[in-house]
Structure formats: structure tokens, C-alpha cells
C-alpha positions in Angstrom: 0.0 0.0 0.0 1.4 3.4 -0.9 1.5 6.3 1.4 -0.2 8.6 -1.1 -1.8 11.7 0.2 -5.4 12.5 -0.7 -5.8 16.1 -1.8 -8.8 17.8 -0.5 -10.0 21.1 -2.0 -11.6 23.5 0.3 -13.0 26.8 -0.7 -12.2 30.0 1.3 -16.0 30.3 1.4 -17.8 27.2 2.6 -21.1 26.1 1.0 -24.0 28.3 2.1 -25.6 25.1 3.5 -22.5 24.3 5.6 -22.7 27.7 7.5 -26.4 27.3 8.5 -26.5 23.5 9.1 -24.1 23.5 12.0 -25.1 23.5 15.6 -25.1 26.9 17.3 -22.4 27.3 20.1 -23.8 26.5 23.5 -27.0 24.8 22.1 -25.9 21.3 21.1 -28.4 19.6 18.8 -30.5 22.7 18.3 -31.9 23.2 14.8 -35.0 25.0 13.6 -37.9 22.6 13.3 -38.2 23.3 9.6 -34.5 23.1 8.7 -33.3 20.3 6.4 -30.1 18.6 7.2 -27.4 19.0 4.6 -26.3 16.0 2.6 -22.6 15.4 2.4 -21.6 15.2 -1.3 -18.5 14.6 -3.4 -18.4 15.9 -7.0 -16.0 14.7 -9.7 -16.0 15.2 -13.5 -14.2 14.3 -16.6 -14.5 15.9 -20.0 -18.2 15.1 -20.5 -19.7 13.8 -17.3 -20.2 15.1 -13.7 -20.5 12.5 -11.0 -22.2 13.5 -7.8 -22.0 11.1 -4.9 -24.2 11.7 -1.8 -23.9 10.0 1.6 -27.5 8.8 2.5 -27.2 5.8 4.7 -30.3 3.8 5.7 -32.5 5.2 2.9 -35.0 3.4 0.7 -34.3 4.7 -2.8 -37.8 3.9 -4.0 -39.6 5.9 -1.2 -37.1 8.2 0.6 -35.0 9.9 -2.2 -36.0 12.4 -4.8 -33.9 14.2 -7.4 -35.1 17.2 -9.4 -33.3 19.1 -12.3 -34.1 22.7 -13.1 -32.0 24.3 -15.8 -28.4 24.0 -14.3 -29.5 23.2 -10.8 -29.8 19.7 -9.4 -31.5 19.0 -6.1 -31.4 15.9 -4.0 -34.1 15.5 -1.3 -34.4 12.7 1.2 -36.5 11.8 4.2 -35.4 9.5 7.0 -38.1 8.6 9.4 -37.3 7.6 13.0 -38.4 4.1 14.1 -40.9 3.8 17.0 -38.7 1.6 19.1 -37.3 2.9 22.4 -33.7 3.8 22.3 -31.2 4.2 25.1 -29.0 6.5 22.9 -29.0 7.5 19.2 -26.8 9.8 17.1 -28.7 9.0 13.9 -30.1 11.9 12.0 -33.8 11.8 11.2 -35.9 14.2 9.2 -35.5 16.0 5.9 -32.3 16.2 4.0 -31.6 18.4 1.0 -28.7 19.5 -1.1 -28.7 21.6 -4.3 -25.7 22.0 -6.7 -25.4 24.4 -9.6 -23.5 23.1 -12.6 -21.9 25.3 -15.3 -24.4 24.5 -18.0 -28.0 23.4 -18.5 -28.4 19.8 -17.4 -29.9 17.4 -19.9 -32.5 16.1 -17.5 -33.6 13.1 -19.7 -30.0 11.8 -19.6 -29.3 12.0 -15.8 -28.8 8.5 -14.3 -29.0 7.7 -10.5 -28.2 4.6 -8.6 -28.1 3.8 -4.8 -25.9 1.2 -3.2 -24.3 0.8 0.3 -25.7 4.1 1.5 -24.3 6.1 -1.4 -26.4 7.8 -4.0 -24.5 8.1 -7.3 -25.8 10.5 -9.9 -24.2 10.7 -13.4 -24.8 13.8 -15.3 -23.6 13.9 -18.9 -22.9 17.5 -19.8 -22.9 18.7 -23.4 -19.7 19.9 -24.8 -19.2 23.6 -24.4 -20.1 25.5 -27.5 -17.0 27.1 -28.9 -17.5 30.6 -30.0 -16.3 31.5 -33.4 -14.5 34.8 -33.7 -15.0 36.5 -37.0 -13.8 39.8 -38.2 -16.5 41.8 -40.0 -15.3 44.3 -42.6 -16.7 47.8 -42.3 -17.5 49.5 -45.6 -18.1 53.1 -46.3 -21.8 54.0 -46.6 -22.8 54.5 -50.2 -19.8 52.8 -51.8 -21.4 49.4 -52.3 -24.3 51.1 -54.3 -21.9 52.9 -56.6 -19.8 49.7 -57.2 -22.9 47.7 -58.0 -24.6 50.2 -60.2 -21.5 51.4 -62.0 
């Protein structure tokens, strides 16, 4: 096994969700009743496909997970219901989970593929190739000269 180091990229400005989904100092476990938990995600891409992996343990993909696409925004929603059995201690998170990510171009919604295995939701998003802009020089003619050349 090699002692390779995993590079982690962190922005100077964390995701908006990260700022507001943390517990407030001095109030452990406090969250507004309507707040949705943030879903931890990992995003990779190659030339033509974005791969979004979301950590969603204990979910039923048929009933608990929803994915919507709107222009260049993809949103994952999930709901994890608490069991009715008595517990001595639990650190599991229950309730609503949500995460939205904006991609650099319009998402081809019909081509998005999602699968769920071992608590990980994997979404593959094929992105169209960026349209290259063609630069063209347009000649400027003197007004009235084309008419004289054509008629003369």
C-alpha cells in the first residue's frame, strides 16, 4: 500500500448550507424545526460527465429519495423517518435532508442517471460539450460605396 496523500480542495467560502446547518455554540443539537439537514456530497467530473456522490445511509431509494433538475440546478431531497422503538442512545439523523448544486451549463434532464448502493447515491450527469465561440472579423464598408460599385 502506498502512502499517497489525498488532496482535499476547500474553498475559502464554505457552501452556504454548511454555514447554516451547524449547531449553534452552546446549544448542542439545536436546529430550527423546519431546517433540512445538509447531505454530504462529493463531485468529480471528466470531459463530459459530472458524477455526484451523496452520503445517504439507511434510505429506501424507492420511497425516501427524490432528485429534481431545473436548468443548471440539481437538487437531492431525502426523508429518513425515525423508528418507533425505544432507544437508550441515538446519534442517527432523522428528518428531511436536502442539497442543491449548480453546474456550469444546462443539465440534460432526460440523460441523468441515478443509482443507490451501500448508503451512497451516485448521480451521473452527462454534460454537453461547451459550444466554442467562433470569432469572425466583420469588414466595415463606407456607406454608399457598395451602391456605386454595384450600379457602375
